[in-house]
C-alpha positions in Angstrom: -8.7 35.6 7.5 -8.1 32.3 7.1 -10.9 29.8 6.2 -11.5 27.2 8.8 -10.8 24.3 6.6 -7.2 25.3 6.4 -6.8 25.1 10.2 -8.1 21.6 10.4 -5.2 19.2 11.6 -4.9 15.3 11.0 -5.7 14.9 14.9 -9.0 16.3 14.1 -9.8 14.2 11.1 -8.8 11.4 13.3 -11.0 12.4 16.3 -13.7 12.5 13.7 -13.1 9.1 12.1 -12.9 7.4 15.4 -16.5 8.7 16.3 -17.8 7.9 12.4 -16.1 4.3 12.9 -16.2 3.4 16.3 -14.3 0.2 17.0 -11.5 0.8 14.4 -8.0 2.0 15.0 -6.2 5.1 13.8 -2.6 6.6 14.1 -1.4 9.5 13.1 1.8 9.9 10.7 4.7 11.3 12.5 6.8 14.3 11.1 4.9 14.0 7.7 4.0 16.5 5.1 1.1 16.4 4.2 -0.1 15.3 7.6 -1.1 11.7 7.5 -3.1 8.9 9.0 -3.0 5.2 9.3 -6.5 3.7 8.5 -7.1 0.1 8.7 -7.3 -1.5 5.1 -10.5 -3.5 5.8 -12.1 0.0 6.0 -10.5 1.9 3.2 -13.6 1.9 1.2 -15.5 3.1 3.8 -13.0 5.6 5.2 -12.2 7.2 1.9 -16.0 7.5 0.9 -16.4 9.3 3.9 -13.4 11.4 3.6 -14.8 12.2 -0.1 -18.1 13.2 0.9 -17.9 15.1 4.3 -18.7 18.5 3.8 -16.1 19.8 6.4 -13.2 17.8 4.6 -14.4 17.1 0.9 -11.3 15.6 -0.5 -12.3 15.5 -4.1 -8.8 14.7 -5.6 -6.5 11.9 -5.3 -3.3 13.6 -6.2 -1.2 10.3 -6.1 -1.0 6.2 -4.7 2.5 5.4 -4.0 3.7 2.0 -2.9 6.4 1.1 -0.3 8.1 -2.2 0.5 9.3 -2.5 4.1 11.0 -5.1 3.2 11.1 -9.0 4.4 12.7 -8.0 8.2 9.5 -6.2 8.8 7.3 -8.3 6.4 4.8 -4.9 5.5 3.9 -3.1 2.6 2.1 0.0 2.4 -0.1 1.9 0.4 0.1 5.6 0.8 -2.7 7.8 -1.0 -2.6 11.5 -1.1 -5.9 13.4 -1.2 -6.4 17.3 -1.8 -9.6 19.2 -1.2 -9.5 21.8 -4.1 -12.6 24.0 -2.4 -11.0 24.0 1.2 -7.5 23.7 -0.3 -6.3 21.1 2.5 -4.2 18.0 1.6 -4.0 14.9 4.0 -1.9 11.9 3.3 -3.7 8.3 4.3 -1.8 5.0 4.7 -2.9 1.5 4.9 0.1 -1.3 5.8 -0.5 -4.6 4.3 0.8 -8.1 4.7 3.9 -8.5 2.5 3.1 -12.2 1.8 -0.2 -11.3 0.0 -0.3 -7.6 -0.1 -4.0 -6.8 -1.0 -6.3 -3.8 -0.6 -9.7 -2.6 -2.0 -9.7 -0.1 -5.1 -10.7 3.3 -5.1 -11.7 3.5 -8.6 -15.3 4.0 -7.6 -14.5 7.0 -5.7 -12.0 8.6 -7.7 -11.3 7.7 -11.4 -7.8 8.4 -11.1 -7.1 5.7 -8.8 -7.2 3.4 -12.1 -3.8 3.9 -13.8 -2.3 5.1 -10.2 -3.1 1.8 -9.1 -1.9 -0.2 -12.0 1.4 1.2 -11.3 1.9 0.4 -7.6 0.7 -3.2 -8.8 3.6 -3.3 -11.6 5.9 -2.3 -9.1 5.3 -4.0 -6.0 2.8 -6.4 -6.9 0.2 -5.4 -4.5 -3.5 -6.2 -5.6 -6.2 -4.1 -5.9 -9.0 -6.0 -5.2 -12.2 -5.1 -7.4 -10.0 -2.9 -10.1 -11.7 -2.9 -13.6 -8.5 -3.6 -15.3 -5.6 -4.6 -13.0 -2.7 -5.4 -15.4 0.9 -4.5 -15.8 1.2 -0.5 -17.7 4.8 -0.1 -17.0 6.5 -3.5 -17.7 5.9 -5.7 -20.3 3.3 -7.8 -19.9 5.4 -11.2 -19.5 7.9 -9.6 -17.0 8.8 -11.5 -13.9 8.8 -9.9 -10.7 8.0 -6.4 -8.8 11.1 -4.3 -9.8 10.3 -1.9 -6.5 10.3 -4.8 -4.0 13.6 -5.0 -1.9 14.5 -8.5 -2.5 13.3 -8.3 -6.3 15.8 -10.1 -7.8 17.0 -9.2 -11.9 16.0 -10.8 -14.5 19.2 -12.2 -16.7 17.3 -12.7 -19.8 14.4 -11.4 -21.5 12.9 -13.0 -24.6 16.4 -14.8 -25.4 18.1 -11.2 -25.0 20.7 -10.5 -22.3 19.2 -7.6 -19.8 22.3 -5.2 -18.9 22.0 -3.4 -15.3 
């Protein structure tokens, strides 16, 4: 017999969130695996804290944080969080959409310690600012590297520290 928790769908979580955070707009991510929700970036900390502490879900693990650049034409970026509930064996993707000109969202390091390095990687590759992060600095590229390599409009450097950069 399946546990109740394995049968929870993103649609149900969306309804629970709408009751808990009245006035906030939530969306479903179509054809996503794992199931996904779009949440307002200005309420990310409160929403994630609720997803972490609600006993029906208990997302005790932040598996991955990914950045996505939708390009200058769309002028948005996304931060995608993959959550997992170990006791309930349930996955959920949570996505926030940010303005591309000054992409910023609050850090989740106070909820999940694994957010520390994962947010640094997204910052390093996309330039997304994680407000309140305890040590937001480059982790993959040299500290003096110019630009963010996974942005769609990234211009490769011709020279780095006087050496020609080959691609």
